[in-house]
C-alpha positions in Angstrom: 8.8 -24.8 49.2 10.0 -27.4 46.8 9.3 -29.3 43.1 8.3 -32.3 42.2 10.8 -33.6 39.5 10.7 -36.9 37.7 12.2 -39.1 34.9 15.3 -36.6 34.3 17.0 -36.7 31.3 20.7 -36.3 30.7 22.0 -34.6 28.3 25.2 -32.2 27.4 26.2 -32.5 30.7 23.2 -31.3 32.1 19.8 -32.7 33.7 16.6 -31.7 31.3 13.9 -31.9 33.0 9.9 -32.5 31.5 7.9 -29.8 31.0 5.6 -28.3 33.1 7.1 -28.8 36.3 4.8 -28.1 39.5 5.1 -26.6 42.9 4.5 -29.6 45.5 3.1 -26.7 47.9 -0.4 -26.9 46.1 1.0 -23.3 44.2 0.7 -22.2 40.7 3.6 -20.3 39.7 6.8 -22.3 39.6 9.9 -21.6 40.9 8.2 -19.1 42.5 5.6 -21.1 44.0 4.0 -18.5 46.2 0.7 -18.0 44.5 -2.3 -20.0 45.8 -5.0 -20.9 43.1 -8.6 -19.8 43.7 -10.6 -21.3 46.5 -7.0 -21.5 48.2 -4.9 -19.8 50.9 -1.4 -19.3 51.6 -1.0 -21.1 55.0 2.3 -22.9 56.3 4.0 -22.0 53.2 1.1 -24.5 51.3 -2.1 -23.3 49.5 -4.7 -25.0 51.4 -8.9 -25.3 51.1 -9.7 -21.8 51.6 -12.8 -22.4 52.1 -13.2 -25.2 54.9 -14.2 -22.5 57.6 -16.7 -20.8 55.9 -19.6 -22.2 57.2 -22.6 -23.8 54.9 -22.7 -21.3 52.5 -18.8 -21.3 51.4 -17.1 -19.4 50.3 -15.4 -17.3 46.7 -12.0 -15.9 45.7 -8.9 -16.5 47.5 -5.8 -17.3 45.2 -3.4 -16.3 48.9 0.2 -15.6 49.5 2.6 -15.4 51.9 1.8 -11.7 52.1 -2.0 -11.9 51.9 -2.7 -15.4 53.1 -6.6 -15.6 52.1 -6.2 -13.4 49.4 -9.6 -12.2 48.2 -11.5 -14.6 49.9 -15.2 -13.9 50.5 -17.8 -15.2 52.3 -21.1 -16.1 50.4 -23.4 -15.0 52.8 -22.0 -11.5 52.9 -20.5 -12.3 56.5 -17.1 -10.3 56.8 -15.0 -13.3 58.6 -14.0 -15.4 56.1 -11.8 -18.6 57.2 -13.5 -18.3 60.5 -17.2 -19.8 60.0 -18.6 -16.3 58.3 -20.7 -15.8 61.3 -19.7 -11.9 61.5 -22.1 -9.2 59.2 -21.3 -5.7 58.8 -23.8 -3.1 60.4 -26.8 -2.1 57.8 -28.5 1.4 58.9 -31.1 3.8 57.7 -31.6 7.0 58.5 -34.3 9.4 57.2 -35.1 13.5 58.5 -39.0 14.3 57.9 -40.3 16.4 56.4 -37.2 17.6 54.1 -37.8 21.1 54.1 -38.9 23.2 56.8 -38.7 26.9 57.5 -36.7 28.3 59.8 -37.4 27.8 63.5 -39.0 24.2 63.1 -37.9 20.6 63.8 -37.7 17.2 61.8 -38.4 14.1 63.2 -35.0 11.5 63.0 -35.4 7.8 62.4 -33.0 5.4 62.3 -32.8 1.3 62.7 -29.8 -1.2 62.4 -29.2 -4.6 62.1 -26.0 -6.3 63.3 -25.3 -3.8 65.4 -24.7 -3.5 69.4 -24.5 0.6 69.6 -25.1 3.6 67.5 -23.9 7.3 67.8 -25.8 10.2 65.8 -24.2 13.1 64.5 -26.1 16.1 65.0 -28.9 14.8 67.7 -28.1 11.7 70.5 -28.8 7.9 69.1 -28.8 6.7 72.4 -29.9 3.1 70.8 -29.8 1.0 67.9 -33.1 2.0 66.9 -35.5 4.8 67.2 -37.2 8.4 66.4 -35.8 11.6 67.9 -37.0 14.9 67.2 -34.0 17.4 65.9 -35.1 20.4 68.4 -36.1 23.9 66.7 -33.5 24.5 63.6 -32.7 28.2 63.6 -29.6 28.2 60.8 -30.7 28.5 57.0 -29.4 26.1 54.6 -28.5 22.5 54.2 -28.3 20.8 58.1 -26.9 17.4 58.0 -27.2 14.3 60.2 -25.2 11.5 60.3 -25.1 7.6 62.0 -22.8 5.4 62.9 -23.3 1.9 63.9 -21.0 -0.7 65.3 -21.0 -4.0 65.9 -18.7 -7.5 66.3 -19.0 -7.1 62.0 -17.6 -3.7 62.4 -18.9 -0.4 61.8 -20.9 1.7 58.9 -22.0 5.2 59.0 -25.0 6.7 56.7 -26.1 10.4 56.4 -29.3 12.4 56.1 -30.4 16.3 55.4 -32.7 18.8 55.9 -33.0 22.3 53.7 -34.0 25.2 56.0 -35.9 28.0 54.1 -36.1 31.6 55.4 -39.0 32.9 53.6 -38.5 36.5 52.0 -40.7 38.3 50.6 -40.2 42.0 48.8 -42.3 44.1 46.2 -41.9 47.7 45.1 -43.3 50.4 42.7 -41.4 53.1 40.8 -43.0 55.1 41.3 -44.5 55.8 44.5 -46.6 58.6 43.5 -48.1 59.3 40.1 -49.4 63.1 38.8 -53.5 62.6 37.5 -53.5 63.4 34.1 -56.2 62.7 32.0 -54.3 63.2 29.1 -52.4 60.4 29.2 -52.2 56.7 30.8 -50.6 56.7 34.4 -48.9 53.7 35.1 -46.4 52.3 37.6 -43.4 49.7 37.4 -44.3 47.3 39.6 -41.2 44.7 41.0 -41.4 41.7 43.1 -39.4 38.5 44.4 -39.4 35.6 46.8 -37.2 33.4 48.2 -37.4 30.4 50.7 -41.2 29.8 50.0 -43.2 27.4 48.4 -46.0 29.4 46.1 -47.1 32.9 45.6 -50.0 35.0 44.6 -49.0 38.8 43.1 -52.2 40.9 42.9 -53.5 44.6 42.7 -56.5 46.4 41.9 -56.4 45.5 38.5 -56.4 41.4 39.9 -53.6 39.2 39.5 -49.9 39.9 38.1 -48.2 36.5 38.8 -48.9 33.6 40.7 -48.1 30.0 40.2 -44.8 28.0 42.3 -41.9 28.7 43.3 -38.8 27.2 41.5 -36.9 23.8 42.6 -34.5 26.5 44.4 -37.8 28.0 46.1 -37.3 31.5 44.3 -40.4 33.3 43.0 -40.1 35.9 40.4 -42.2 34.4 37.5 -43.1 38.0 35.9 -41.7 40.5 37.9 -41.7 43.3 37.0 -45.0 44.8 35.3 -46.2 47.6 34.2 -49.3 48.2 36.3 -52.1 50.9 35.3 -52.6 53.7 37.9 -56.5 55.4 38.4 -56.4 56.0 42.1 -54.4 55.0 45.0 -53.6 51.7 44.6 -52.3 48.9 47.0 -49.9 46.1 45.2 -49.0 42.8 47.5 -46.9 39.1 47.4 -48.4 36.8 48.9 -46.3 33.7 49.1 -47.5 30.0 51.2 -44.3 28.5 53.0 -43.7 25.6 55.3 -45.0 27.7 58.3 -47.6 30.6 57.8 -48.1 32.4 54.8 -45.6 35.6 54.1 -46.8 38.7 52.0 -45.2 42.5 51.5 -46.9 45.4 50.2 -46.6 48.6 48.6 -48.9 51.7 47.6 -48.8 53.7 44.7 -50.2 57.0 45.2 -51.9 59.5 42.9 -51.4 63.2 43.5 -53.3 66.3 41.4 -51.3 68.3 38.7 -51.0 71.2 41.0 -49.2 69.5 43.9 -45.6 69.8 43.6 -43.4 66.2 44.5 
């Protein structure tokens, strides 16, 4: 590489050159002369039009160097091969699992699609093609179950993930005490305690009516109102019944009343 110099002046045994000096290879950083301006690529020790092979959409960026000839050159149409026609595009992919929340033992439907891809591989399921729909089969492990899709084509590979929440509904209800003495001189009661997990909504009821009812929390648990002191006048059954993604689940507890003379 060299510099273009003209009209030098001899001053005190030294040639003094006018400023600014410029690189004759089109670079912009004299005296290194190895950094191209935007829109130029460093090819053959010179800065040349970086967008000459970018196709009709053109390119942006560049500023090439010997270590990175095309610099930040990018295709304006989103393709991934600047300087080679801007004709190759990265795959686009989509993957969904429906429904997003199920009970243990149920399945979900996986749906996927892609563009600019020639093949797709599933993680946690078999894709087999660049688009399609497939059942996950029965999911028997509680928790967040991930699925992944990776699609590849001339423009590279792209991965995407989706997940489903597998719930294991569990309900409990208890009474303390479960046996009370019949005593006309005082009110008899028992402490009713309940809990539920992996559910959508619940209702807790006893002989006197509903003790609690409503949707589960965001983490699919229900404990609203627990515990409750319930009056006991006769043998009483208390029930918690909860809606799930499958069949309802419920549990019961019983409080018995015994005469004063009967020992516990």
